[in-house]
RODO-100604 format. One record per residue (C-alpha): residue in three letters; residue number from 1; x, y, z. Coordinates in nm, 2 decimals, always signed. Example, Ala and Ser with C-alpha at 12.3 -4.5 7.8 and 13.67 -1.06 7.14 Angstrom:
(ALA; 1; (+1.23; -0.45; +0.78)) (SER; 2; (+1.37; -0.11; +0.71)) 
// end
This chain:
(MET; 1; (-0.88; -0.82; -3.13)) (ASP; 2; (-0.74; -1.16; -3.25)) (VAL; 3; (-0.65; -1.25; -3.61)) (LEU; 4; (-0.91; -1.52; -3.63)) (PHE; 5; (-1.19; -1.27; -3.56)) (VAL; 6; (-1.06; -1.03; -3.82)) (LEU; 7; (-1.03; -1.30; -4.09)) (GLU; 8; (-1.38; -1.44; -4.02)) (ALA; 9; (-1.52; -1.08; -4.02)) (LEU; 10; (-1.37; -1.04; -4.36)) (VAL; 11; (-1.54; -1.36; -4.48)) (VAL; 12; (-1.88; -1.22; -4.35)) (LEU; 13; (-1.83; -0.88; -4.52)) (GLY; 14; (-1.70; -1.04; -4.84)) (ALA; 15; (-2.01; -1.27; -4.86)) (ILE; 16; (-2.24; -0.97; -4.80)) (VAL; 17; (-2.07; -0.76; -5.07)) (MET; 18; (-2.07; -1.04; -5.33)) (GLY; 19; (-2.43; -1.12; -5.25)) (THR; 20; (-2.52; -0.76; -5.30)) (ARG; 21; (-2.35; -0.76; -5.64)) (SER; 22; (-2.54; -1.08; -5.74)) (GLY; 23; (-2.88; -0.96; -5.60)) (GLY; 24; (-3.19; -1.16; -5.53)) (VAL; 25; (-3.13; -1.52; -5.44)) (GLY; 26; (-2.76; -1.45; -5.48)) (VAL; 27; (-2.76; -1.28; -5.14)) (GLY; 28; (-2.87; -1.60; -4.98)) (LEU; 29; (-2.63; -1.82; -5.18)) (TRP; 30; (-2.33; -1.61; -5.09)) (GLY; 31; (-2.44; -1.61; -4.72)) (GLY; 32; (-2.45; -1.99; -4.74)) (LEU; 33; (-2.11; -2.00; -4.89)) (GLY; 34; (-1.98; -1.77; -4.61)) (THR; 35; (-2.13; -2.01; -4.35)) (ALA; 36; (-1.96; -2.30; -4.52)) (VAL; 37; (-1.62; -2.13; -4.51)) (LEU; 38; (-1.66; -2.05; -4.14)) (VAL; 39; (-1.76; -2.41; -4.06)) (PHE; 40; (-1.52; -2.61; -4.29)) (VAL; 41; (-1.22; -2.38; -4.31)) (PHE; 42; (-1.23; -2.21; -3.97)) (GLY; 43; (-1.39; -2.49; -3.77)) (GLU; 44; (-1.67; -2.29; -3.62)) (ALA; 45; (-1.99; -2.46; -3.51)) (PRO; 46; (-2.29; -2.38; -3.74)) (GLY; 47; (-2.53; -2.12; -3.59)) (GLU; 48; (-2.90; -2.16; -3.56)) (PRO; 49; (-3.08; -2.13; -3.90)) (PRO; 50; (-3.36; -1.87; -3.90)) (ALA; 51; (-3.64; -2.13; -3.90)) (ALA; 52; (-3.89; -1.91; -3.71)) (ALA; 53; (-3.84; -1.61; -3.94)) (LEU; 54; (-3.87; -1.83; -4.25)) (ALA; 55; (-4.20; -1.98; -4.12)) (ILE; 56; (-4.35; -1.63; -4.08)) (ILE; 57; (-4.24; -1.52; -4.42)) (LEU; 58; (-4.37; -1.83; -4.59)) (ALA; 59; (-4.71; -1.81; -4.42)) (VAL; 60; (-4.75; -1.44; -4.48)) (VAL; 61; (-4.64; -1.45; -4.84)) (THR; 62; (-4.88; -1.74; -4.91)) (ALA; 63; (-5.17; -1.54; -4.77)) (ALA; 64; (-5.07; -1.22; -4.94)) (ALA; 65; (-5.02; -1.40; -5.28)) (LEU; 66; (-5.37; -1.55; -5.24)) (MET; 67; (-5.50; -1.20; -5.18)) (GLN; 68; (-5.32; -1.06; -5.48)) (ALA; 69; (-5.46; -1.34; -5.70)) (ALA; 70; (-5.81; -1.26; -5.58)) (GLY; 71; (-5.77; -0.89; -5.67)) (GLY; 72; (-5.71; -0.76; -5.32)) (ILE; 73; (-5.42; -0.54; -5.41)) (ASP; 74; (-5.63; -0.37; -5.67)) (TRP; 75; (-5.88; -0.27; -5.40)) (MET; 76; (-5.61; -0.14; -5.17)) (VAL; 77; (-5.46; +0.07; -5.45)) (ALA; 78; (-5.81; +0.21; -5.54)) (MET; 79; (-5.88; +0.31; -5.18)) (ALA; 80; (-5.55; +0.47; -5.14)) (ALA; 81; (-5.59; +0.67; -5.46)) (ARG; 82; (-5.93; +0.80; -5.35)) (ILE; 83; (-5.79; +0.92; -5.02)) (ILE; 84; (-5.51; +1.10; -5.19)) (GLU; 85; (-5.74; +1.27; -5.44)) (ARG; 86; (-5.97; +1.40; -5.17)) (HIS; 87; (-5.69; +1.62; -5.02)) (PRO; 88; (-5.50; +1.76; -5.32)) (ARG; 89; (-5.36; +2.07; -5.15)) (GLN; 90; (-5.20; +1.86; -4.87)) (ILE; 91; (-5.07; +1.59; -5.10)) (THR; 92; (-4.71; +1.61; -4.98)) (VAL; 93; (-4.82; +1.49; -4.64)) (ILE; 94; (-5.14; +1.29; -4.72)) (ALA; 95; (-4.98; +1.08; -5.00)) (PRO; 96; (-4.69; +0.94; -4.80)) (LEU; 97; (-4.90; +0.88; -4.49)) (THR; 98; (-5.17; +0.70; -4.69)) (ALA; 99; (-4.90; +0.49; -4.87)) (PHE; 100; (-4.75; +0.42; -4.53)) (ALA; 101; (-5.08; +0.28; -4.39)) (PHE; 102; (-5.12; +0.05; -4.69)) (CYS; 103; (-4.75; -0.06; -4.69)) (VAL; 104; (-4.79; -0.15; -4.32)) (GLY; 105; (-5.11; -0.34; -4.39)) (ALA; 106; (-4.99; -0.53; -4.69)) (GLY; 107; (-4.63; -0.59; -4.56)) (THR; 108; (-4.47; -0.46; -4.88)) (GLY; 109; (-4.34; -0.13; -4.99)) (ASN; 110; (-4.39; -0.20; -5.35)) (ILE; 111; (-4.76; -0.14; -5.33)) (ILE; 112; (-4.68; +0.22; -5.40)) (TYR; 113; (-4.61; +0.15; -5.77)) (PRO; 114; (-4.97; +0.20; -5.89)) (LEU; 115; (-5.01; +0.51; -5.67)) (LEU; 116; (-4.72; +0.70; -5.84)) (PRO; 117; (-4.92; +0.82; -6.15)) (VAL; 118; (-5.21; +0.93; -5.92)) (ILE; 119; (-4.97; +1.13; -5.70)) (TYR; 120; (-4.81; +1.29; -6.00)) (ASP; 121; (-5.14; +1.38; -6.16)) (VAL; 122; (-5.30; +1.52; -5.85)) (SER; 123; (-4.99; +1.73; -5.75)) (TYR; 124; (-4.93; +1.87; -6.10)) (ARG; 125; (-5.30; +1.95; -6.16)) (ASN; 126; (-5.29; +2.15; -5.83)) (ASN; 127; (-4.97; +2.33; -5.93)) (ILE; 128; (-4.76; +2.15; -5.67)) (ARG; 129; (-4.41; +2.04; -5.76)) (PRO; 130; (-4.46; +1.66; -5.82)) (SER; 131; (-4.11; +1.57; -5.68)) (ARG; 132; (-4.22; +1.67; -5.33)) (PRO; 133; (-4.50; +1.41; -5.27)) (LEU; 134; (-4.34; +1.15; -5.50)) (THR; 135; (-4.00; +1.14; -5.33)) (VAL; 136; (-4.15; +1.13; -4.98)) (THR; 137; (-4.39; +0.86; -5.08)) (VAL; 138; (-4.11; +0.65; -5.22)) (VAL; 139; (-3.87; +0.69; -4.93)) (GLN; 140; (-4.13; +0.62; -4.66)) (SER; 141; (-4.17; +0.27; -4.79)) (GLY; 142; (-3.81; +0.21; -4.67)) (ILE; 143; (-3.91; +0.24; -4.31)) (ALA; 144; (-4.28; +0.13; -4.34)) (LEU; 145; (-4.18; -0.23; -4.31)) (ALA; 146; (-4.04; -0.17; -3.96)) (ALA; 147; (-4.40; -0.09; -3.86)) (SER; 148; (-4.57; -0.38; -4.04)) (PRO; 149; (-4.66; -0.69; -3.84)) (VAL; 150; (-4.65; -0.90; -4.16)) (SER; 151; (-4.33; -0.78; -4.34)) (ALA; 152; (-4.01; -0.99; -4.39)) (ALA; 153; (-3.81; -0.73; -4.19)) (MET; 154; (-4.05; -0.76; -3.89)) (ALA; 155; (-4.03; -1.14; -3.91)) (ALA; 156; (-3.65; -1.12; -3.89)) (MET; 157; (-3.67; -0.86; -3.60)) (LEU; 158; (-3.93; -1.04; -3.40)) (THR; 159; (-3.73; -1.37; -3.39)) (LEU; 160; (-3.44; -1.17; -3.25)) (THR; 161; (-3.61; -0.96; -2.98)) (ASP; 162; (-3.91; -1.17; -2.87)) (VAL; 163; (-3.69; -1.41; -2.69)) (ALA; 164; (-3.52; -1.42; -2.35)) (PRO; 165; (-3.34; -1.21; -2.22)) (TYR; 166; (-3.48; -0.93; -2.44)) (ASP; 167; (-3.86; -1.01; -2.44)) (LEU; 168; (-3.95; -0.73; -2.67)) (GLY; 169; (-4.26; -0.85; -2.85)) (LEU; 170; (-4.46; -0.74; -3.15)) (THR; 171; (-4.68; -0.48; -2.98)) (GLN; 172; (-4.37; -0.32; -2.80)) (ILE; 173; (-4.19; -0.30; -3.13)) (LEU; 174; (-4.49; -0.14; -3.30)) (ALA; 175; (-4.53; +0.10; -3.01)) (ILE; 176; (-4.18; +0.23; -3.09)) (THR; 177; (-4.17; +0.21; -3.47)) (VAL; 178; (-4.52; +0.34; -3.57)) (PRO; 179; (-4.50; +0.68; -3.39)) (ALA; 180; (-4.13; +0.72; -3.49)) (CYS; 181; (-4.22; +0.65; -3.85)) (VAL; 182; (-4.52; +0.88; -3.86)) (VAL; 183; (-4.32; +1.17; -3.70)) (GLY; 184; (-4.04; +1.10; -3.95)) (ILE; 185; (-4.28; +1.12; -4.25)) (VAL; 186; (-4.45; +1.44; -4.13)) (VAL; 187; (-4.13; +1.62; -4.06)) (THR; 188; (-3.98; +1.51; -4.39)) (ALA; 189; (-4.29; +1.62; -4.58)) (LEU; 190; (-4.27; +1.96; -4.41)) (VAL; 191; (-3.91; +2.00; -4.50)) (VAL; 192; (-3.95; +1.88; -4.86)) (ASN; 193; (-4.24; +2.11; -4.91)) (ARG; 194; (-3.99; +2.40; -4.89)) (THR; 195; (-3.74; +2.25; -5.13)) (GLY; 196; (-3.72; +2.32; -5.51)) (LYS; 197; (-3.88; +2.59; -5.71)) (GLU; 198; (-4.26; +2.63; -5.76)) (LEU; 199; (-4.38; +2.51; -6.10)) (ASP; 200; (-4.45; +2.85; -6.23)) (GLU; 201; (-4.09; +2.95; -6.13)) (ASP; 202; (-3.91; +2.65; -6.26)) (PRO; 203; (-3.73; +2.73; -6.59)) (GLU; 204; (-3.72; +2.36; -6.70)) (VAL; 205; (-4.09; +2.31; -6.65)) (LEU; 206; (-4.18; +2.65; -6.82)) (ALA; 207; (-3.95; +2.56; -7.11)) (LYS; 208; (-4.14; +2.22; -7.16)) (ILE; 209; (-4.47; +2.40; -7.15)) (ALA; 210; (-4.36; +2.66; -7.40)) (ALA; 211; (-4.22; +2.39; -7.63)) (GLY; 212; (-4.55; +2.20; -7.62)) (GLU; 213; (-4.39; +1.90; -7.45)) (LEU; 214; (-4.60; +1.95; -7.13)) (GLU; 215; (-4.94; +2.10; -7.07)) (ALA; 216; (-4.98; +2.38; -6.82)) (PRO; 217; (-5.12; +2.25; -6.48)) (SER; 218; (-5.45; +2.42; -6.54)) (ALA; 219; (-5.50; +2.25; -6.87)) (VAL; 220; (-5.44; +1.89; -6.76)) (GLY; 221; (-5.75; +1.69; -6.84)) (VAL; 222; (-5.84; +1.33; -6.90)) (PRO; 223; (-5.55; +1.08; -6.90)) (ALA; 224; (-5.47; +0.95; -7.25)) (THR; 225; (-5.47; +0.60; -7.12)) (PRO; 226; (-5.57; +0.47; -6.77)) (PRO; 227; (-5.26; +0.38; -6.57)) (ALA; 228; (-5.19; +0.01; -6.58)) (ARG; 229; (-5.15; -0.18; -6.26)) (ALA; 230; (-4.79; -0.24; -6.16)) (ALA; 231; (-4.65; -0.56; -6.03)) (VAL; 232; (-4.62; -0.56; -5.65)) (GLY; 233; (-4.34; -0.73; -5.47)) (ALA; 234; (-4.26; -0.81; -5.11)) (GLY; 235; (-4.00; -0.71; -4.86)) (GLY; 236; (-3.71; -0.51; -5.00)) (ASP; 237; (-3.69; -0.69; -5.33)) (ALA; 238; (-3.83; -0.47; -5.60)) (PRO; 239; (-3.99; -0.62; -5.91)) (THR; 240; (-3.92; -0.50; -6.26)) (VAL; 241; (-4.01; -0.14; -6.32)) (PRO; 242; (-4.35; -0.13; -6.49)) (THR; 243; (-4.40; +0.06; -6.81)) (VAL; 244; (-4.71; +0.28; -6.75)) (PRO; 245; (-4.84; +0.56; -6.97)) (GLY; 246; (-4.81; +0.91; -6.81)) (PRO; 247; (-5.12; +1.03; -6.62)) (SER; 248; (-5.16; +1.36; -6.82)) (GLY; 249; (-5.19; +1.42; -7.19)) (GLY; 250; (-5.56; +1.50; -7.24)) (THR; 251; (-5.66; +1.73; -7.52)) (ALA; 252; (-5.87; +2.05; -7.49)) (ASP; 253; (-6.13; +2.16; -7.74)) (ALA; 254; (-6.04; +2.50; -7.89)) (LEU; 255; (-6.39; +2.63; -7.84)) (ASP; 256; (-6.49; +2.47; -7.51)) (GLY; 257; (-6.16; +2.54; -7.33)) (PRO; 258; (-5.95; +2.30; -7.12)) (ALA; 259; (-6.11; +1.96; -7.05)) (ALA; 260; (-6.24; +1.91; -6.70)) (PRO; 261; (-5.99; +1.72; -6.48)) (VAL; 262; (-6.09; +1.35; -6.44)) (SER; 263; (-6.00; +1.15; -6.14)) (ILE; 264; (-5.74; +0.88; -6.21)) (ALA; 265; (-5.88; +0.69; -5.90)) (SER; 266; (-6.21; +0.65; -6.09)) (THR; 267; (-6.02; +0.45; -6.36)) (LEU; 268; (-5.89; +0.20; -6.10)) (THR; 269; (-6.13; -0.09; -6.08)) (TYR; 270; (-6.17; -0.38; -5.84)) (THR; 271; (-6.41; -0.66; -5.77)) (SER; 272; (-6.61; -0.75; -5.46)) (ARG; 273; (-6.40; -1.06; -5.43)) (GLY; 274; (-6.09; -0.85; -5.43)) (ARG; 275; (-6.23; -0.62; -5.17)) (ASN; 276; (-6.34; -0.92; -4.95)) (SER; 277; (-6.00; -1.08; -4.98)) (ALA; 278; (-5.82; -0.76; -4.88)) (LEU; 279; (-6.05; -0.71; -4.59)) (ALA; 280; (-5.98; -1.06; -4.47)) (PHE; 281; (-5.61; -1.01; -4.49)) (LEU; 282; (-5.62; -0.68; -4.31)) (ALA; 283; (-5.84; -0.84; -4.04)) (GLY; 284; (-5.57; -1.10; -4.00)) (VAL; 285; (-5.31; -0.82; -3.95)) (LEU; 286; (-5.54; -0.67; -3.68)) (ALA; 287; (-5.58; -1.00; -3.51)) (ILE; 288; (-5.21; -1.05; -3.49)) (VAL; 289; (-5.17; -0.71; -3.33)) (LEU; 290; (-5.44; -0.78; -3.08)) (LEU; 291; (-5.30; -1.12; -2.99)) (GLY; 292; (-4.96; -0.96; -2.94)) (LEU; 293; (-5.11; -0.68; -2.73)) (PHE; 294; (-5.31; -0.92; -2.51)) (PRO; 295; (-5.12; -1.25; -2.45)) (GLY; 296; (-5.41; -1.38; -2.25)) (LEU; 297; (-5.60; -1.43; -2.58)) (ARG; 298; (-5.35; -1.68; -2.70)) (PRO; 299; (-5.38; -2.05; -2.60)) (ALA; 300; (-5.15; -2.14; -2.30)) (PHE; 301; (-4.98; -2.47; -2.22)) (GLU; 302; (-4.80; -2.61; -1.93)) (VAL; 303; (-4.42; -2.56; -1.94)) (PRO; 304; (-4.20; -2.73; -1.67)) (GLU; 305; (-4.08; -2.47; -1.41)) (GLU; 306; (-4.27; -2.19; -1.58)) (GLY; 307; (-4.63; -2.28; -1.54)) (MET; 308; (-4.89; -2.19; -1.81)) (VAL; 309; (-4.72; -2.01; -2.10)) (PRO; 310; (-4.91; -1.86; -2.40)) (ILE; 311; (-4.79; -1.98; -2.74)) (ASP; 312; (-4.52; -1.75; -2.89)) (MET; 313; (-4.59; -1.49; -3.15)) (THR; 314; (-4.41; -1.67; -3.43)) (THR; 315; (-4.65; -1.96; -3.40)) (THR; 316; (-4.94; -1.71; -3.36)) (ILE; 317; (-4.86; -1.52; -3.68)) (VAL; 318; (-4.81; -1.84; -3.88)) (LEU; 319; (-5.15; -1.99; -3.77)) (VAL; 320; (-5.34; -1.66; -3.82)) (MET; 321; (-5.20; -1.63; -4.17)) (PHE; 322; (-5.30; -1.98; -4.26)) (VAL; 323; (-5.65; -1.91; -4.13)) (VAL; 324; (-5.66; -1.59; -4.34)) (GLY; 325; (-5.54; -1.79; -4.65)) (VAL; 326; (-5.83; -2.03; -4.61)) (ALA; 327; (-6.08; -1.74; -4.56)) (ILE; 328; (-5.95; -1.58; -4.88)) (LEU; 329; (-6.00; -1.91; -5.07)) (PHE; 330; (-6.38; -1.88; -4.99)) (LEU; 331; (-6.42; -1.50; -5.00)) (GLY; 332; (-6.20; -1.42; -5.30)) (ARG; 333; (-6.20; -1.75; -5.48)) (PRO; 334; (-5.86; -1.70; -5.64)) (LYS; 335; (-5.72; -1.97; -5.87)) (VAL; 336; (-5.48; -2.15; -5.65)) (ASP; 337; (-5.26; -2.27; -5.94)) (GLU; 338; (-5.19; -1.90; -6.02)) (VAL; 339; (-5.06; -1.82; -5.67)) (PRO; 340; (-4.70; -1.91; -5.74)) (ASP; 341; (-4.71; -1.68; -6.04)) (GLN; 342; (-4.80; -1.37; -5.83)) (SER; 343; (-4.53; -1.11; -5.79)) (VAL; 344; (-4.58; -1.11; -5.41)) (PHE; 345; (-4.51; -1.49; -5.40)) (LYS; 346; (-4.20; -1.47; -5.62)) (ALA; 347; (-4.05; -1.17; -5.44)) (GLY; 348; (-4.13; -1.33; -5.10)) (MET; 349; (-3.95; -1.65; -5.19)) (ILE; 350; (-3.65; -1.44; -5.29)) (SER; 351; (-3.66; -1.26; -4.96)) (ALA; 352; (-3.68; -1.59; -4.78)) (ILE; 353; (-3.38; -1.74; -4.95)) (ALA; 354; (-3.17; -1.42; -4.90)) (LEU; 355; (-3.27; -1.41; -4.54)) (PHE; 356; (-3.18; -1.77; -4.48)) (GLY; 357; (-2.83; -1.75; -4.60)) (ILE; 358; (-2.74; -1.42; -4.44)) (ALA; 359; (-2.90; -1.50; -4.11)) (TRP; 360; (-2.73; -1.83; -4.09)) (LEU; 361; (-2.39; -1.66; -4.17)) (THR; 362; (-2.43; -1.39; -3.90)) (ALA; 363; (-2.56; -1.64; -3.64)) (THR; 364; (-2.25; -1.86; -3.69)) (PHE; 365; (-2.02; -1.56; -3.67)) (ILE; 366; (-2.18; -1.41; -3.36)) (THR; 367; (-2.21; -1.74; -3.17)) (ALA; 368; (-1.84; -1.80; -3.23)) (HIS; 369; (-1.72; -1.46; -3.11)) (GLU; 370; (-2.00; -1.34; -2.87)) (GLU; 371; (-1.76; -1.27; -2.59)) (LEU; 372; (-1.53; -1.06; -2.80)) (ILE; 373; (-1.82; -0.87; -2.96)) (VAL; 374; (-1.96; -0.79; -2.61)) (SER; 375; (-1.63; -0.68; -2.46)) (THR; 376; (-1.48; -0.49; -2.76)) (ILE; 377; (-1.74; -0.39; -3.01)) (GLY; 378; (-1.99; -0.35; -2.73)) (ALA; 379; (-1.77; -0.08; -2.57)) (TRP; 380; (-1.76; +0.11; -2.90)) (VAL; 381; (-2.14; +0.09; -2.95)) (THR; 382; (-2.20; +0.19; -2.58)) (ASP; 383; (-1.98; +0.50; -2.62)) (TRP; 384; (-2.12; +0.59; -2.96)) (ARG; 385; (-2.46; +0.43; -2.98)) (PHE; 386; (-2.55; +0.58; -3.32)) (ILE; 387; (-2.27; +0.37; -3.47)) (PHE; 388; (-2.53; +0.08; -3.46)) (ALA; 389; (-2.78; +0.29; -3.66)) (LEU; 390; (-2.51; +0.38; -3.91)) (ALA; 391; (-2.42; +0.01; -3.96)) (VAL; 392; (-2.78; -0.08; -4.03)) (PHE; 393; (-2.81; +0.22; -4.26)) (LEU; 394; (-2.50; +0.12; -4.46)) (VAL; 395; (-2.60; -0.25; -4.50)) (ALA; 396; (-2.95; -0.15; -4.61)) (ALA; 397; (-2.79; +0.09; -4.86)) (LEU; 398; (-2.56; -0.18; -5.00)) (THR; 399; (-2.81; -0.47; -5.01)) (THR; 400; (-3.14; -0.26; -5.07)) (SER; 401; (-3.30; -0.52; -4.84)) (GLN; 402; (-3.45; -0.44; -4.50)) (SER; 403; (-3.47; -0.80; -4.39)) (THR; 404; (-3.10; -0.86; -4.48)) (ALA; 405; (-2.99; -0.55; -4.29)) (THR; 406; (-3.20; -0.66; -3.99)) (ARG; 407; (-3.05; -1.01; -3.97)) (THR; 408; (-2.70; -0.89; -4.04)) (ILE; 409; (-2.66; -0.60; -3.78)) (VAL; 410; (-2.93; -0.62; -3.52)) (PRO; 411; (-2.79; -0.94; -3.36)) (ILE; 412; (-2.45; -0.76; -3.32)) (GLY; 413; (-2.62; -0.46; -3.16)) (LEU; 414; (-2.81; -0.69; -2.91)) (ALA; 415; (-2.50; -0.89; -2.84)) (ALA; 416; (-2.30; -0.57; -2.78)) (GLY; 417; (-2.53; -0.48; -2.49)) (LEU; 418; (-2.76; -0.22; -2.64)) (SER; 419; (-3.11; -0.23; -2.49)) (PRO; 420; (-3.37; -0.39; -2.73)) (GLY; 421; (-3.59; -0.08; -2.72)) (LEU; 422; (-3.30; +0.14; -2.83)) (VAL; 423; (-3.20; -0.10; -3.10)) (THR; 424; (-3.56; -0.12; -3.23)) (GLY; 425; (-3.59; +0.26; -3.24)) (MET; 426; (-3.27; +0.32; -3.44)) (TRP; 427; (-3.33; +0.01; -3.66)) (ALA; 428; (-3.66; +0.15; -3.79)) (GLY; 429; (-3.51; +0.48; -3.92)) (ALA; 430; (-3.19; +0.32; -4.04)) (LEU; 431; (-3.38; +0.09; -4.28)) (GLY; 432; (-3.44; +0.41; -4.49)) (GLY; 433; (-3.09; +0.36; -4.62)) (VAL; 434; (-3.23; +0.13; -4.89)) (TYR; 435; (-3.29; +0.45; -5.09)) (THR; 436; (-2.94; +0.60; -5.06)) (LEU; 437; (-2.86; +0.51; -5.42)) (PRO; 438; (-3.10; +0.57; -5.71)) (ALA; 439; (-3.11; +0.20; -5.80)) (ASN; 440; (-3.45; +0.09; -5.67)) (GLY; 441; (-3.74; +0.02; -5.90)) (THR; 442; (-3.97; +0.26; -5.71)) (GLN; 443; (-3.72; +0.54; -5.75)) (ILE; 444; (-3.69; +0.48; -6.12)) (ALA; 445; (-4.06; +0.45; -6.17)) (ALA; 446; (-4.13; +0.77; -5.98)) (ALA; 447; (-3.88; +0.96; -6.20)) (ASN; 448; (-4.04; +0.82; -6.52)) (PHE; 449; (-4.40; +0.90; -6.41)) (ASP; 450; (-4.30; +1.26; -6.34)) (LEU; 451; (-4.35; +1.41; -6.68)) (SER; 452; (-4.26; +1.76; -6.55)) (GLY; 453; (-3.90; +1.64; -6.49)) (THR; 454; (-3.88; +1.76; -6.13)) (THR; 455; (-3.80; +1.41; -6.00)) (LYS; 456; (-3.45; +1.33; -6.10)) (LEU; 457; (-3.22; +1.02; -6.07)) (GLY; 458; (-2.91; +1.24; -6.09)) (THR; 459; (-2.57; +1.15; -6.24)) (LYS; 460; (-2.34; +1.14; -5.94)) (LEU; 461; (-2.50; +0.87; -5.72)) (LEU; 462; (-2.60; +1.10; -5.44)) (ASP; 463; (-2.74; +1.40; -5.64)) (HIS; 464; (-3.08; +1.24; -5.70)) (SER; 465; (-3.42; +1.39; -5.58)) (PHE; 466; (-3.47; +1.11; -5.32)) (PHE; 467; (-3.14; +1.17; -5.12)) (VAL; 468; (-3.24; +1.46; -4.90)) (PRO; 469; (-3.59; +1.33; -4.82)) (MET; 470; (-3.43; +0.99; -4.74)) (LEU; 471; (-3.17; +1.15; -4.51)) (VAL; 472; (-3.42; +1.37; -4.33)) (LEU; 473; (-3.66; +1.07; -4.29)) (SER; 474; (-3.39; +0.84; -4.16)) (VAL; 475; (-3.23; +1.08; -3.92)) (THR; 476; (-3.57; +1.20; -3.78)) (THR; 477; (-3.70; +0.85; -3.74)) (ILE; 478; (-3.38; +0.72; -3.58)) (VAL; 479; (-3.38; +1.01; -3.32)) (VAL; 480; (-3.75; +0.98; -3.24)) (GLY; 481; (-3.74; +0.60; -3.23)) (ALA; 482; (-3.42; +0.60; -3.01)) (LEU; 483; (-3.59; +0.84; -2.76)) (ILE; 484; (-3.91; +0.63; -2.74)) (GLY; 485; (-3.71; +0.31; -2.71)) (ALA; 486; (-3.47; +0.44; -2.45)) (ILE; 487; (-3.74; +0.62; -2.23)) (PHE; 488; (-4.03; +0.37; -2.24)) (PHE; 489; (-3.85; +0.03; -2.31)) 
// end
């Protein structure tokens, strides 16, 4: 391994580390600086900027922000809350699976913010340790974006695999990631359901009840204040943690006994325009999946030496999302001038800038050293394939961004000779690494919503309540995804 390769690798790693410390758009800026160093100092030819991935992100974020401005996110949250409240005894499994479905449909993991008080209230009222459904619901959002056709992480992945010689398109990716993620969530829920003491055996909870700081589960009644709607971001960039009143705290009349439990889902309101805009957006997601599954539905054009070729999925996704955006203008009638102020739009732009810089940096580095990567690093990865998953996991943990981890490590795995199916399977689970440290907004919000105190952020980095669920979820999804990818693709 030559000195030049090592020096340039240190530049790449240094840019990633500094970008992580800066956060947000800083990730993209440091990636751009790293690219400039490789080009001007080391004389490497600039790599290909990620234009296709950026086009997908911009189109999807615009449509999603229109939906949010029209009230579509409110409808999604209300529907998810109703599903969760209908199955209170199975909440540790139902809550994360429901949240997973809505994360996949919306393309963002941060849609779970408004669901957290509902999950706490339902679990506590039914004498279920709140940390169990809360932690699994939070960590599932780390891998859910690998199963979403409209997430920034998928945009990054699709532009890497849906090209020759890999030719792994959207439907093939989803065929690997969706079942792997679902199995991972169910297994994690079953494991977590056996962790921690029951509420009536937890001395900390019993002490709070005895001191009057917390009501007994059977006495929880009407919420003191309906939970406010949290801001919803996009991709792996979490918005500011919302301040929302706790879901319990109702009072009981001394003569009549405890107040009857009231559904939090019933306090979440939405408009018909919000519902229509959300349905339009979800219809667009379904259309994208169908067009990926059946290429014959896409327009085809004559290509020299190849004959009639359907338009690529990047173009398809962008065009479908623009059509969806126009449909939302008529169905939801959002105020267009408010779209740039939506949290989905702001967080999406941050994701785009971060992805642009990092993707350009890694493309420049890999193009310059592809032969060495294939011959040397490729041998390591071939002998110990799960090194690739570990690399994605660590970058996700450091950057807390699924799209950044995708553009940083996946090209290296593909260049090293791993099959695209195997890469995709391990990639999905490894994205769960974003919750390694208790530094994400959803983790902090979940701990704050849990008035019983069973969900903890810890004091030693890795002793928080999310670590074991995250580890189980990541490992299970990696193994299942790798098996599906290796056997069928």
